[in-house]
VOTOR-759649 format. One record per residue (C-alpha): x, y negated, z. Coordinates in steps of 0.1 Angstrom, whole numbers. Example, Ala and Ser with C-alpha at 12.3 -4.5 7.8 and 13.67 -1.06 7.14 Angstrom:
REM residues 2
ATOM  123  45  78
ATOM  137  11  71
//
This chain:
REM residues 376
ATOM  26  -256  -305
ATOM  32  -218  -309
ATOM  27  -212  -272
ATOM  -5  -232  -272
ATOM  -18  -212  -302
ATOM  -9  -180  -284
ATOM  -28  -191  -253
ATOM  -58  -201  -274
ATOM  -58  -167  -291
ATOM  -57  -150  -258
ATOM  -86  -170  -244
ATOM  -106  -163  -276
ATOM  -99  -126  -272
ATOM  -109  -127  -236
ATOM  -142  -143  -244
ATOM  -150  -117  -272
ATOM  -141  -89  -248
ATOM  -163  -104  -221
ATOM  -193  -106  -245
ATOM  -188  -70  -257
ATOM  -184  -59  -221
ATOM  -216  -74  -208
ATOM  -234  -60  -239
ATOM  -221  -25  -228
ATOM  -235  -32  -193
ATOM  -270  -39  -207
ATOM  -269  -7  -227
ATOM  -257  15  -199
ATOM  -276  1  -169
ATOM  -293  29  -150
ATOM  -273  58  -166
ATOM  -250  61  -136
ATOM  -269  73  -106
ATOM  -243  65  -79
ATOM  -208  52  -74
ATOM  -187  72  -48
ATOM  -155  56  -35
ATOM  -124  71  -18
ATOM  -93  53  -9
ATOM  -76  27  13
ATOM  -79  -10  21
ATOM  -82  -20  -16
ATOM  -117  -5  -16
ATOM  -126  -1  21
ATOM  -160  -19  26
ATOM  -161  -16  63
ATOM  -154  19  76
ATOM  -126  7  98
ATOM  -149  -16  117
ATOM  -161  13  139
ATOM  -126  29  143
ATOM  -101  23  171
ATOM  -75  7  149
ATOM  -58  -27  145
ATOM  -63  -24  107
ATOM  -96  -43  105
ATOM  -110  -73  86
ATOM  -144  -78  102
ATOM  -137  -114  114
ATOM  -132  -148  97
ATOM  -119  -159  74
ATOM  -123  -125  58
ATOM  -156  -124  39
ATOM  -160  -162  39
ATOM  -171  -160  2
ATOM  -190  -127  4
ATOM  -222  -131  -17
ATOM  -229  -166  -3
ATOM  -233  -152  32
ATOM  -198  -159  46
ATOM  -201  -126  64
ATOM  -169  -107  73
ATOM  -178  -72  63
ATOM  -145  -54  69
ATOM  -134  -58  33
ATOM  -98  -71  31
ATOM  -109  -100  9
ATOM  -126  -133  10
ATOM  -155  -117  -8
ATOM  -161  -85  -28
ATOM  -136  -59  -39
ATOM  -133  -42  -73
ATOM  -156  -13  -66
ATOM  -184  -37  -56
ATOM  -182  -51  -91
ATOM  -181  -16  -106
ATOM  -214  -9  -88
ATOM  -230  -41  -101
ATOM  -218  -35  -136
ATOM  -233  0  -136
ATOM  -267  -17  -128
ATOM  -266  -4  -92
ATOM  -266  -27  -61
ATOM  -240  -55  -61
ATOM  -219  -39  -34
ATOM  -210  -4  -21
ATOM  -218  1  16
ATOM  -194  18  40
ATOM  -205  53  50
ATOM  -198  46  87
ATOM  -215  13  88
ATOM  -246  17  111
ATOM  -265  -10  92
ATOM  -270  14  63
ATOM  -286  48  59
ATOM  -288  76  34
ATOM  -313  57  13
ATOM  -287  30  8
ATOM  -259  56  2
ATOM  -280  74  -25
ATOM  -268  50  -51
ATOM  -234  42  -38
ATOM  -212  50  -8
ATOM  -176  42  3
ATOM  -155  66  24
ATOM  -123  46  21
ATOM  -103  35  51
ATOM  -77  7  53
ATOM  -42  20  62
ATOM  -46  55  49
ATOM  -27  72  21
ATOM  -24  103  0
ATOM  1  116  25
ATOM  -16  126  58
ATOM  13  112  77
ATOM  5  77  64
ATOM  -28  76  83
ATOM  -9  85  115
ATOM  14  55  117
ATOM  8  21  133
ATOM  12  -11  115
ATOM  30  -39  134
ATOM  28  -71  113
ATOM  53  -89  134
ATOM  81  -67  122
ATOM  64  -54  91
ATOM  69  -18  101
ATOM  48  10  113
ATOM  58  29  144
ATOM  48  65  142
ATOM  55  73  178
ATOM  33  45  191
ATOM  3  61  176
ATOM  1  85  205
ATOM  -4  56  228
ATOM  -23  31  207
ATOM  -43  56  185
ATOM  -44  41  151
ATOM  -73  63  139
ATOM  -78  55  103
ATOM  -94  81  81
ATOM  -70  105  62
ATOM  -80  114  27
ATOM  -89  150  38
ATOM  -113  136  64
ATOM  -128  115  37
ATOM  -136  147  18
ATOM  -152  161  50
ATOM  -174  130  52
ATOM  -183  135  15
ATOM  -195  170  23
ATOM  -216  157  51
ATOM  -230  131  28
ATOM  -240  157  3
ATOM  -260  176  29
ATOM  -278  143  39
ATOM  -284  134  3
ATOM  -300  168  -4
ATOM  -323  162  26
ATOM  -332  128  12
ATOM  -335  134  -25
ATOM  -341  171  -26
ATOM  -315  197  -36
ATOM  -318  194  -74
ATOM  -318  156  -76
ATOM  -289  154  -51
ATOM  -269  179  -72
ATOM  -275  157  -103
ATOM  -264  126  -85
ATOM  -232  143  -74
ATOM  -224  156  -109
ATOM  -235  125  -128
ATOM  -222  100  -104
ATOM  -189  81  -110
ATOM  -160  85  -85
ATOM  -136  57  -79
ATOM  -103  65  -62
ATOM  -78  37  -51
ATOM  -50  49  -29
ATOM  -12  54  -28
ATOM  4  20  -21
ATOM  5  25  17
ATOM  24  58  13
ATOM  53  38  -1
ATOM  53  3  15
ATOM  40  13  49
ATOM  54  48  52
ATOM  83  59  30
ATOM  101  26  24
ATOM  92  13  59
ATOM  111  43  74
ATOM  80  48  96
ATOM  79  86  94
ATOM  106  113  87
ATOM  94  113  50
ATOM  124  92  39
ATOM  147  119  53
ATOM  127  148  38
ATOM  124  134  3
ATOM  141  112  -23
ATOM  118  86  -38
ATOM  114  109  -69
ATOM  106  140  -49
ATOM  82  120  -27
ATOM  63  110  -58
ATOM  61  147  -68
ATOM  48  154  -32
ATOM  21  128  -35
ATOM  11  140  -69
ATOM  7  175  -56
ATOM  -15  163  -28
ATOM  -35  142  -53
ATOM  -40  173  -74
ATOM  -53  192  -44
ATOM  -77  164  -36
ATOM  -91  162  -71
ATOM  -97  200  -71
ATOM  -114  197  -37
ATOM  -140  171  -49
ATOM  -143  189  -82
ATOM  -153  221  -63
ATOM  -178  200  -44
ATOM  -194  188  -77
ATOM  -175  157  -88
ATOM  -169  155  -126
ATOM  -165  118  -136
ATOM  -134  106  -117
ATOM  -114  74  -122
ATOM  -81  74  -103
ATOM  -66  39  -102
ATOM  -28  39  -108
ATOM  -5  18  -87
ATOM  2  -19  -95
ATOM  35  -36  -90
ATOM  37  -32  -52
ATOM  71  -48  -52
ATOM  54  -80  -62
ATOM  30  -82  -32
ATOM  36  -114  -12
ATOM  45  -93  19
ATOM  73  -76  0
ATOM  87  -103  -22
ATOM  88  -129  7
ATOM  112  -107  27
ATOM  140  -122  7
ATOM  135  -160  7
ATOM  172  -166  3
ATOM  171  -149  -31
ATOM  142  -168  -45
ATOM  115  -143  -34
ATOM  119  -119  -64
ATOM  98  -88  -68
ATOM  114  -57  -54
ATOM  121  -37  -86
ATOM  129  -5  -67
ATOM  93  -4  -55
ATOM  79  -12  -90
ATOM  101  15  -105
ATOM  86  41  -81
ATOM  51  28  -89
ATOM  57  33  -127
ATOM  70  68  -120
ATOM  40  77  -99
ATOM  16  65  -126
ATOM  34  85  -152
ATOM  32  117  -131
ATOM  -4  109  -123
ATOM  -12  108  -160
ATOM  5  142  -165
ATOM  -14  157  -137
ATOM  -46  143  -151
ATOM  -40  158  -185
ATOM  -32  192  -170
ATOM  -64  193  -148
ATOM  -86  182  -176
ATOM  -74  212  -196
ATOM  -78  236  -167
ATOM  -111  226  -151
ATOM  -143  228  -173
ATOM  -163  196  -177
ATOM  -138  175  -157
ATOM  -136  139  -169
ATOM  -106  127  -149
ATOM  -91  94  -161
ATOM  -63  73  -148
ATOM  -72  36  -145
ATOM  -39  21  -156
ATOM  -34  -12  -139
ATOM  3  -19  -137
ATOM  9  -38  -169
ATOM  -24  -58  -167
ATOM  -18  -69  -131
ATOM  19  -78  -140
ATOM  6  -100  -167
ATOM  -17  -118  -142
ATOM  13  -124  -120
ATOM  35  -136  -148
ATOM  9  -158  -165
ATOM  -15  -168  -137
ATOM  -27  -200  -154
ATOM  -41  -179  -183
ATOM  -66  -164  -158
ATOM  -74  -196  -140
ATOM  -50  -192  -111
ATOM  -25  -217  -97
ATOM  -6  -194  -73
ATOM  5  -159  -78
ATOM  33  -157  -52
ATOM  16  -165  -19
ATOM  -16  -154  -3
ATOM  -44  -179  5
ATOM  -45  -170  42
ATOM  -20  -189  63
ATOM  15  -192  48
ATOM  6  -163  25
ATOM  38  -144  32
ATOM  30  -120  61
ATOM  -6  -127  73
ATOM  -26  -95  71
ATOM  -54  -81  93
ATOM  -56  -97  127
ATOM  -28  -122  118
ATOM  -52  -136  92
ATOM  -79  -150  115
ATOM  -100  -182  119
ATOM  -72  -198  139
ATOM  -45  -191  114
ATOM  -31  -225  101
ATOM  -25  -235  65
ATOM  -52  -212  51
ATOM  -63  -226  17
ATOM  -97  -241  11
ATOM  -102  -226  -24
ATOM  -93  -189  -27
ATOM  -102  -189  -64
ATOM  -69  -207  -71
ATOM  -49  -177  -57
ATOM  -43  -142  -70
ATOM  -38  -129  -34
ATOM  -61  -135  -5
ATOM  -37  -123  22
ATOM  -1  -110  20
ATOM  -13  -77  3
ATOM  -48  -79  -10
ATOM  -63  -97  -40
ATOM  -89  -125  -38
ATOM  -125  -118  -49
ATOM  -118  -136  -82
ATOM  -88  -113  -89
ATOM  -109  -82  -80
ATOM  -135  -93  -105
ATOM  -110  -98  -133
ATOM  -94  -64  -125
ATOM  -128  -47  -123
ATOM  -138  -60  -157
ATOM  -105  -48  -172
ATOM  -107  -14  -157
ATOM  -144  -10  -166
ATOM  -135  -17  -202
ATOM  -105  6  -202
ATOM  -116  34  -179
ATOM  -149  34  -160
ATOM  -171  28  -191
ATOM  -156  58  -209
ATOM  -174  86  -190
ATOM  -199  106  -211
//
């Protein structure tokens, strides 16, 4: 009875929060001129489609639930990703187009643009390694032959500079400057640096750093990145912290003999990164005038989803919907992959790494409440 009462209380609290949340949306609609996105596959809306890389998602069953069209857009999801929902919640368009997508132009990008690239990281070395899903490792040396050209974070900044020039030509200098300063910036990046670079032994980073010093290295690079976009006019920035990357299906299913537990070493590093990210955020906000930099803390909330999936309407939090849900990712998750589920809304994960559209919506609502609605 006590457990049932707790569940009912949580459901009631969720309903109240949802009502307050959509009231906030109605009040703030139109106040944010644009949403500008940097990051990796968690928010890539199709930039990798035009790159020479194996890290793509522009084929079925990816996108099968995308806004009723069933169109694979390049998002690593069955539908939309979190930043698409942010855009909709801000009263902008219901999705954020990829900057390199030839279907869109500066008129589309004026209210939202995505520079993110699947496979990239905070560490430039992460973008230069090649993912091999058969052995779940990236081979740095093979890149010279197979050219895994995803977009490093520094290159995303260069594209942002190019975008600013195009925006000024489209809106005029003053209005473009206002869009850049009043727009909201969403950053989602960092997981690849650990699971596809450092812990995968894919580059010499594991020899150069301890896990703790690698965290410090990534935080230093993140600080440089924030300062760069601040100097280019960004002021309202939300940096999403890492979730429990040791609980991704790709990671926990490496040890089926031991009941597929989460890899706590990875989760410990994620918590350490988040703590250091918050410290860096506090320091920069004191040092840089008018900067509104916020960490979107996700670790505990996402852990709760994984521990109590039924409270959020899920039936499975251990496997992905695509294929066996243990290793399928990118081109291994395709229209010929057997065992793919028929209803992705029952799953927390879409493939072996990325969340379903339903999960992304839940996460987006939470982070909008806690972070992305707090900018002045």
